[in-house]
N, C-alpha and C positions, 0 to 999 in steps of 0.2 A: 919657167915658174909657172906659164900657164898650161903647158902642159900637166903641170903635180898637180894641178887645183883641177883640171879637168880629169885625170886620172882617180885623183882622189870622191871627186863628184859621180863618174861610173863606178868606181866599186861600191860606192854612200848607196847608189841606185839599186847596181848586182846583191848589193848585202840584203839592203830593202825585200827588195823581191823575194830570194831565195827566202826571207825568214818568214814572208806572208808565207810561201807555199808550205814549207814547213810544218804554218801554223796550222794550215787548214788541215794539213794533211793528221796536223796527230789529235785537233780539234773531229773530224772525221773520224778516225779510230773511235777515237772515249764513247764517242756515240754510237755505234755498230756497238759498240761495246752494251754501253749502256740498255740500246732497243734491244739485245740480242737476253740480257740478263732482264728487262722485263719484261721482255715474250715469256723465258722460263716460268718468273715470278708467274704471269697470269694462266701460264696453262696448266704449272701445279695448284693455282688458287682454284679454277675450275678445277679441276679432275676432283679437290677435296671440298666441292662445294657439290657436283654432283654425288658425290659416295654421300655424303650428310644428308642430301634430298632423296638419294635411294635409300636409305636406311630410315628416315626418317620416314619415306612412301610405307616403309615397309611394317614401321612400328606401326602406322595407321590402320596401318590396312589389316595385322595381327587383332587390332584393337575391334578396327570395324567387324571383323568373321566374330572377335570375342562378344561383341555386343550382339550381332545377329542368333547368335547360338543361343544367347544368352534369351533374347528376346521368343524366340522360336520355342523355346521352351516352355515360357513360360504360358505362350499361346497355349503347347500343347497341353500345361495342366488345367493353364482357364477350360478349355474345352474341355479336358474331363473331368472336370469338376462340373459344367455344364450336364456333359451326360450323365454325370450320377444325382444328378438334383432332376433333371429330367426324369428320372427313372423312378425317383422316390417320390417324386409327383404324381406319375403315373401310379406307381402303389397303394400311395392313398388315394389318388381317386379311384380306384380299383374297390380299397377297402372303403369306400365312400356308398360306392355304387350297391358295394353287399348290403350295410346297415342299413341302406334307406330301402335294403328289397324287403329285409329282414320286419323293419321296423312298421315294412307296409304291410306283412304280414302279419305281425304283432297286431295291426290295428286293426285288421279285419276279422283277425280268432276275437279280439276284446269286444269291437263289435256286437260277435255274433252271440256272443256267452250274456253280455251284458241283455239283451233280447233277450236271451231263453230266463235269462235270471228274471227280467219284467214278468215275463209272463207264467212264471213260479212262482211270483210276488202275488199276482192274480190271484193264483188259483188257491196261495194260502190262505189271504183274504175271501176268498168268499167260501170255502172252508170255517175258518175262524168263524165267521159272521152266521152260519149253517149251524156251525156248536153251543153260540151264545144263545142265539133262538131255541135251540135245544134244553141246553140251560136253567135259559129262566123260566122256557113254559115246563120243566118241572119243578123247580126253585119255589115258584109264583115270587119272584124279584129280579126287578131289572139289572141290567150292569152298576148301574151306577152305584142302586141302594146297597148293592153287593159290596161295593168299594166301598164307599161307609161304614159301612160294619168292618168291613175287616181291617181300616185303618184304626176307630177304634179300639176294637180287641188287641190293634200291633199298641197302640200308645200305650194302656193300660198296664202292659207285660214289661214294655223297653223302662218304664218308668218306677216298674218295681225292680227292676232290676237293677238299673243307673244307682235309686234310692239305698239299694242290699251295698252296692258298689262303693258308694262313693259311705256308708259308716263305713266300709272295710277297713279305705284307707286314709280314712280319719283315725279307726283305733290305731292303724299303725304306724300314722304319723307321731301322736301321742306317746307309742310305745317308747321311737326311735331319734326321737326331737333334743330330745336332750343328750341321748350320747353324741349323736353326730356334732350338733353344736361343739361338744365337748373336744370333740376329736377332731372337729377344726381350727381350734384353739391352739391343742395341745400341738399340734402339726406347723399352726403359722409359729407357736413361738419358739421349736425345734429349728424353722429353719435359717432362723436371723441369731448372729453372734450378737454376746452378751457385753457388755463390762463393767466396771464392778465401780463404784461409789470412793474418790477417795477426796481427805479434807487434807489442801492444804492450803494455808494463808502463807507462808516463805516464801522461796526464790533462792537458792543458793548459790551466787555469780561467783566461779572459779577463777583466781588471777594465776600469771608464773610466779611471781614475787612477793614478798612482804612491802616491797618497795615502795609499791607501789598504793598499798595503804597510808601511805605519807602523803601523796601526791593529789590521792582521793580527799584527806580531810581537807589539809590545806593549812595555810597558817590561820593558826587560833580558829579555824573550823568555819571557815568562809565558801569551803566548797563542797560540803558537804551538807552546811545551811544551804547552802545557791539547791542544790542538786535536787532535795528530802524538796524544800518550798515550788519549785517547777513542777516536781512527780505525786505528790501529795502522797508518798512512800514514807518508810523507817527505813534508815540504814546503819544496821547495823556491825559495827569494824571491833571486833574484837581479840583475843591471841586464836583465832580459830587456825591454822594453817595453810592459805592459799586460800583463801576461799570469806566470801562477805555475806551478808545475811543483806535480804531487799526483804521490808516482813510490809503487808497492804492485805488488807479482804478482798480489792478490788483488784482481780487479774491483768486486767489491762493497765493498772498501773502500774504494778511487776514486772510488763510486757514493757511497759514504752521506757523502765529506771532502765533495767539488765541492758537492753541495746542500747541507752544512751551513754553506759559506761562502759558497754564494748566500744561504740566508738572512737570516747573520751580517750579510752586508754590507748586503744590501736594512732591516733592520732598524737596525741603524746600532749596536745593545749591542754591544761585542764585548769578552766577558772571560769569565775560567775560567768564572766559577757557569752564567755567559750558554751559553758555549761547550757544556758538557757538558748543560745541559737538549736542547740544539738538536742536536744531536748523536744525542739519546733522541726525542727528534720526527724525526730524519730517518730512523733504522733503522724506527723502525713503519712509514715511512713507504714504505719497501723491500722492508721483510716482504709490506704490502697492494699491492705493484706485480709480487711475484713470485708470487703466490694470478691477481691481474687475467692476470698473461702467460702463467700455466699456464692459466685457463677458454677465455682467447682461442686462445690453438694448440689446445686440445682443440678448441674450435666451431669451428676455420678446416682443420680437418682430417676434422671430419664424427664428434665421436669422443662418447661418448655415457657416461652412468651411470661415469665413475674417482669413486672415494674420494676424500675433499677430498685426501687427504695423498698422494696421489700426482697430484694437480693441482699442490699446493704444491710438491713433488717437481720435476715438469716447469717449473714456473717458474723454479726455480733455476739449471737449468741455461742460462739465460737471462746466469747470472756466472761458465760455468765454461769453461773450454776443453777439447778434448784432441789436443795434438800443433799446437799454432798455433789449430784448429779451435775455434767454436763450438760447444760443443756442444748449446742446442738446437737450431741450426737443421741440425747434422750426423744430431739425431734429427726434424726434420721432413723435410728429406730421403728419410732413410732412410724416415722412413712412409710418403712418396709412393711413393719406387721400388718400393715393397715391396704397396702399392694397385696400381700398373698393374701391376707382373707379376703379380700372385695372381688379378686381371683373365683379364690375356691367358693366363693357365692353366686358367681355369674355376675357381677356388676364392674364399673370398670375402674378398673389397673388406676390409672393415673390419675382421674381424680380421686379415688382414697387417698391415693400417692403425697397428690398435693393440700388435702386438707391434712392428711399427719405433719406434711414440713412446714404447715401455717400455724397450727393451732396452737402456739405458744409463743409468736408477738406479741401479745401482748407484756411478757414479761418483761422485753427490751426497750421500755419506751425511754421516747427522748424528750420529753416535756414529765412534770408532774403530772397526776391523773389522779380519780378520785374513785373509777370507775373499777371491777375487779380485772385481771390480765385478760379471763374467757372477750369479757364485753370491747375490753376498750382493743383486741386483738380481731372480733370481727367489725368494729368502726375502720379501723386503720386498713382491712384484707377490703372493704368496702371501698373504703376513698381513692383504694388502685386498683378498681373496676376488676371485682373479680368476682367468677360466678354467684346466685344464691346460696345454689346448696351447699358450695364451699363457706360462706360468710357465715350460714346458720351447724352446716359443721362446728367451728371455732368456738363460736357462739356457745354451743347449748352443749360443748364437750365435759361439761360441772352440771350441768342441771339449771343452769340460771337461764334460759328456755326454751320452748317446745323447739324436738327435734319436727323438723318437718319432711327429712328425705334418708335415707337406710345410709348418707355413708356419715350420718350422724352420729349413729350406735357404733357403728364399726370404729371412729377414729376414738372414740368414747375406751372403749372396750382397749384397745391395742392400748393409749396414755396412760389407760391406768395397769393391764398389762407391764408395759414398758418401767413406770414406775414403782409397783408393788413387787417385784420377781425380787428374790434375796437377794442381798447384794446392791441394789440398784443407790439406793437414798437413804440418807440417815440426818436427822433430827438435828443432832448437836451441829455440824456442820452452817445449819439454813440458819437456823434460829441465833448463832454464833455473830452471823453477818448481817442477820436484819438489824441486832444490837446495834451493830459497829455504827448501820446504816443511819435507823432513830438515832441519832449521836451529830451522826451530821447536818442531819435534817433539823435537830432543834437548835445548835448554833445558826446549821442557813436564814432560820425565820427570823433570825433577832436584821434592823435597818442595819446597813453600814458592812457587810459582813460579806464578799468577795470570795474565799476562798476556808472550806475546811474539811478535814482530813482526822479519823481516827486513826492513832497508833498505841505500839506496846499493848497488843492484844485487848483494844477497848479501855489501857490502865490511864491514857492519855486524851485529849482533844487541843488538838490545836484550828486556833481560830484566827485569822489571814482578815483583816480589817484595813479597807482605805484610809489611805492616810488624811483624803481631804472633806471625807465623811464624820469618820472618829477623832478626839484629838483624844490626847492623856489623858484625862480628868476622867475620861467616857470610858479606858481599856477598863480603868476597874470594876468599875458599873457593872459594865457586859461582863466582865468574867466571872460576875457574883449571881448576876443575874444571870448569866448561863447556866453555873453549876446548882442553882435553885432549882431552874426550873428539869434538868438531867437527878435532881435528887426527887425530886414528885413526880416526874413523868415516869421514870423511870426501874425498872429490879436488875443488878446488877451485883457484883460479886465483888467486896472490895472496896476501893474508892475510885475515882474517877479526877483526874486531874484537869485543870481548863486550862488552856497558856493563849492570851490573846496576843499577837505579835500587830502591832503597827510600823512601816516603811515607809519612812521617805526617797523617793530615788530622782538627782536631781541630774538632767543627760544632758549634754552638750557636744557638738559636732564642731570641730576645727578643720577647714573648709583650705 
């Protein structure tokens, strides 16, 4: 039993020793293998790094060589440039030295010539003195006395020649002045395009279909009455296919009505409140168009620095006429004629154009005045800081004041040319418009009247009064008074119907 235990212990010890020996052998073998692999990898990595270092060295060497070569080339180029500059500087220095030598030579020659001239002048002076002494001894007169006699004789001869020359020039001028003046006027007229006056007191508004007419008239005619009251025109809706006639002597009113109708029909909403709103907007648009027309006219004529109010007055001329001739076209035509004529006469074309454009601004007053249009226009021009020669040309173009500048007669002549040429004006249209304006002015002279407008070619006068100023009983008396005043003060064909309208409007807002 004990023996078996000893054997077992011995076997265990031997087994442990053998296992340890085997383990060490295996570990040593693995260690050697690992070391060998590590050495191999290290050698490989070392060779690889050496190759990379060599390649990098070669690359850097190549780059360095290239840089050195480039620097050498730059240095050579710089040296060449310096050499060329040195050569050019040497050449310039040589040229400067040569020029200096030439200048020194010239200066020496000039000094010699100056000395020679001085000697010769002295000799000439001596000879002149000797000759003068000989002449004085021969003639018995001194030099000053001889000079005075010569001057007197020359003066007499020059005066006689000058007087003869002046007489010839005056005779020639008298013979050719009238001919030249006519020539300048004719040339000026030929270089300006003209227009023919058109008598027009109606505007035809075209519509797409006749159904629109019913909407414009409205229930019991309330729409058309509201439109006529807002625009102060007469609207004729008859059997004429696809057309509505707008009648008024004032082209501004017709234009406002036409534009308002266009907007109302395009929008589709036609009722009295909408009509008043649209008419108010259109009036504002027409005011803006007036200003734009004035600016465009001034730019077209090359006139600058006009006061904004003068520009607005010029724009208003588009909607005014004088004896059937459009006032703005007349002013433009006068300005062009005046500019051309002033240029022909050697005067300021710009001032003449300015005066020609502004000469009739008194015909579009913003207020009632008893002054003539020439005097009122001069007053407006002076108020807005126009130059005195422009103001005088405006005031004197109808001989209502003395002309103080040459521009004034030019403007007067050009105004006459523009208005007197064939087809420019027609007295019938102007007389007709004046009669309609007189009708409206008579009605406006009565207290309580707010609006007046003549319709149906002056056969009817509509008078709108304030409801708070005139009652129903006074309306009849006012209508009778206006009719009697028209009958007493005016001459007209047929009869004039006076219609006084009193209207009360109550307006409240639901909020």
